[in-house]
N, C-alpha and C positions, 0 to 999 in steps of 0.2 A: 597578496591575497586575492585581489580582484581576478587575476588570471586563474588562480586556483579554483575559484567559484565558477568561473566560466567553463573551465575544463570539466568540473563535476556536472554542470548543467548539460554540456554537450554529450557526456557519457550517458547520462540519464535519458536524454532525448534519443540518442542512438539505440539504446536498449529498447525503448518504446517502439521504435520503427522495426527493430529486429523481431521482438516478440509478436508484434502485429502480423508480420509476414509468416510466422510459425503457428499461429493459433487459427483454427478453422472457424471459430464463431464470428460470423460476419457482423453480428449486432453488438459486439463489444468494442469499446474504444480502449486505447492503451491506459487511460486513466482508471478504468474499471478493474484492471488486473490487481492493483494494490488493494482495492476494496475486497475483492474475492479472496485474495491471499490472507488478508487480515481476518476476515470472517471465518475462513477455514481453520485458522489458528485459535480463534476465540468464538466458537459457535455459541449463540445465545447472548453475545455481548450487546451492550446498548449503543445507540447512535453516538452518544457522548464519548464512549470508550473508543469508538472508531475514529472520531474527530481527534482525540488525543493521540492515538497511535499513529495516524497519518499526518498530524500537524496541519489540519485544515479546519475551517470554521464549520459550525453546525449546519448552516444553511447549505453549504456545498455538499456535506454528507447527505442531508435530506434529499437534495436533487438527484445525487448519484444513486442513492438507495431507491428512490422512486422509480428511476429508470430500470435498475436491476430487478426490481420487483415486477414491473410491467412486463419485462422480457422473460420472467420466470426463473431467474437465477437465485433469488432469495425470497424468504417470507419474513414478515415482521409481525410480532405478537405484542400486544400491550402488556406492560408490566402490571402484575396484580396490585402492587403498591401505588402505582401512579399511571393511570390510563393514558396520560399524555406522552409517556416514555415507552419506547419499544425495544424489545429484544430482537436481534437479527439472526436468522438461521439459514444455512445453505439448503438448496433443493437438489434434487437428482440432476437437474440440468447443470447446476454449478459443479456437482461432483464429476459429471462427465467431461467438462472442459478443463477442470483443474489440473489433471495430469499433463495436458498440453502446455499450460501456462508454466507449470513447474519445470517441465523438460526444457522449454525455451529459455527459461531463466538460468537453468543449470548450464545449458550449451553456451549461453552468453558469458556467464561467469568463467567457465572453463577456457573459453577463447581469449577473453580480455586479460585473464591472469596467467596465461601461458608464458613461461619464461621468467616468472617472478617467483622467487623462493618462498617457501612456507614462512620463514622468519620475516621476510619483507611484508608479506601479506598480513601476518599477525600484528606487526608494528603499525601498518596502515590501518588495519581494522581498529586497533586500540586508539589511535589518534582520531579517527573519524567518530568513534563511539564517544570519546570525550568531547569532541566538538558538538556532536548531536545533543549531548546532555546540557552543554552550556547554552546552545540555541534554544532548547526547550525551557531551560531555566529563565532565560531572558524573556521569552514570550509569556511565561507564567507570571513573572514579575511585572511585566507591562500590563497584563490583565488585572492583576491585583491593584495596580496604581490607578486604574480607571474607576 
């Protein structure tokens, strides 16, 4: 399993390098792509929802969103029910760079999965999905135990 996790980590890091070379926005780091993709799928989501979706802690989300807001990629608006909580929205600047990020992601996916049958990809996706759910469950249980 340790080798398996190392391979997944290397694939992820390689994808980050590839996407970075394909996206023209000089002020974005590879870590920001996940935030922009999550926000594009869930406009108006809370910072807490982003943390859950990306499996990162709230302070990491806050730092990344501060950066993205400073650079003009997102806006945050306080929730009417709790002024300490924010909804996150994409801006025109984010909308402009999103097609590049999505295209680079698709190019990467197409390249690394070339020569692998649809059946194999479906099985792999199913296994990874189950592992992801178990990982999220363990983190949730650890949080509840504290």
